[in-house]
C-alpha positions in Angstrom: -112.7 64.5 24.0 -111.5 61.2 22.6 -108.6 59.4 24.3 -105.8 58.0 22.3 -105.4 54.2 22.7 -102.0 52.6 22.2 -101.8 49.3 20.4 -99.7 47.1 22.7 -98.6 43.6 21.6 -98.6 41.5 24.8 -98.0 37.7 25.1 -97.3 35.6 28.1 -95.1 32.4 28.3 -92.1 30.7 29.8 -88.5 31.7 29.1 -86.1 29.3 27.4 -82.3 29.4 27.5 -81.0 32.8 26.4 -77.7 33.7 24.6 -75.3 36.7 24.7 -75.1 37.6 21.0 -72.7 40.5 20.7 -70.4 42.8 22.7 -70.1 46.5 22.2 -66.3 46.6 22.9 -65.5 45.7 19.2 -64.1 48.4 17.0 -66.5 50.3 14.7 -66.6 49.0 11.1 -66.9 52.4 9.4 -69.8 51.5 7.1 -71.5 54.8 8.0 -68.5 56.9 7.0 -68.0 54.9 3.8 -71.6 55.1 2.7 -71.8 58.8 3.7 -68.7 59.6 1.8 -69.9 58.0 -1.4 -73.3 59.7 -1.1 -71.7 63.0 -0.4 -69.3 62.7 -3.3 -72.2 61.8 -5.7 -74.2 64.8 -4.5 -71.2 67.1 -4.6 -70.5 66.1 -8.1 -73.8 67.5 -9.2 -72.6 71.0 -8.4 -70.7 73.3 -10.8 -68.2 72.3 -13.5 -64.5 72.1 -13.9 -62.4 72.9 -10.8 -65.5 73.9 -8.9 -67.0 70.5 -9.6 -63.9 68.7 -8.3 -63.9 70.8 -5.1 -67.6 70.2 -4.5 -67.1 66.5 -5.0 -64.3 66.3 -2.5 -66.1 68.5 0.0 -69.3 66.4 -0.4 -67.3 63.2 0.2 -65.6 64.6 3.3 -68.9 66.0 4.7 -70.8 62.9 3.9 -68.2 60.7 5.6 -68.3 62.9 8.8 -72.1 62.8 8.9 -72.2 59.0 8.1 -69.8 58.3 10.9 -71.9 60.3 13.4 -75.0 58.5 12.4 -73.3 55.1 12.8 -72.0 56.1 16.2 -75.4 57.2 17.4 -77.0 53.9 16.3 -74.3 51.7 17.8 -75.4 49.5 20.7 -73.0 49.5 23.6 -72.6 46.5 25.8 -74.0 43.0 25.5 -77.1 42.0 23.6 -79.2 39.1 24.8 -81.3 36.8 22.6 -84.2 35.6 24.7 -86.5 32.9 23.4 -90.0 32.5 25.0 -92.4 29.6 24.6 -95.8 31.4 24.5 -98.8 30.0 26.3 -100.4 29.7 22.8 -97.7 27.2 21.9 -95.6 29.5 19.6 -92.0 30.6 20.0 -90.9 34.2 19.9 -87.3 35.4 20.1 -86.4 38.9 21.3 -83.1 40.7 21.3 -82.5 43.1 24.2 -79.6 45.0 25.6 -81.0 44.6 29.2 -80.0 41.6 31.3 -83.3 40.7 32.7 -81.8 37.9 34.8 -84.1 35.1 33.6 -83.8 31.4 34.3 -85.2 28.8 32.0 -88.8 28.2 32.8 -89.5 31.7 34.4 -92.9 33.1 33.7 -92.5 36.1 31.4 -94.4 38.7 29.5 -93.4 39.8 26.0 -94.7 43.4 25.5 -93.6 45.6 22.6 -90.5 43.5 21.9 -89.4 43.6 25.6 -89.3 40.7 28.0 -90.2 41.1 31.6 -90.7 38.6 34.4 -94.2 38.2 35.6 
């Protein structure tokens, strides 16, 4: 029986100063509801004719807005995000954004694995 092997991107290096890039306490911008409403209205407009078409367009817009808002809420990141820059042992620089505060100090030995930074 063959074993599945996961591809893991791993690099070691030293951390550089990190920044807090965003806070989750801001109000939602409503892009999901807006785009969902437009898409739902367009799809609803394809149904029927006359008054039925108008009803389907309105229902599609409302339904799309509700679904779009839920999708936006489920993809929203709560809390702070940290932008962590690492000078790799190979000489390159890599920047990772993470919602975990990994409590790094400049110069700490770290490992970047699958877009996550951990202290080594």
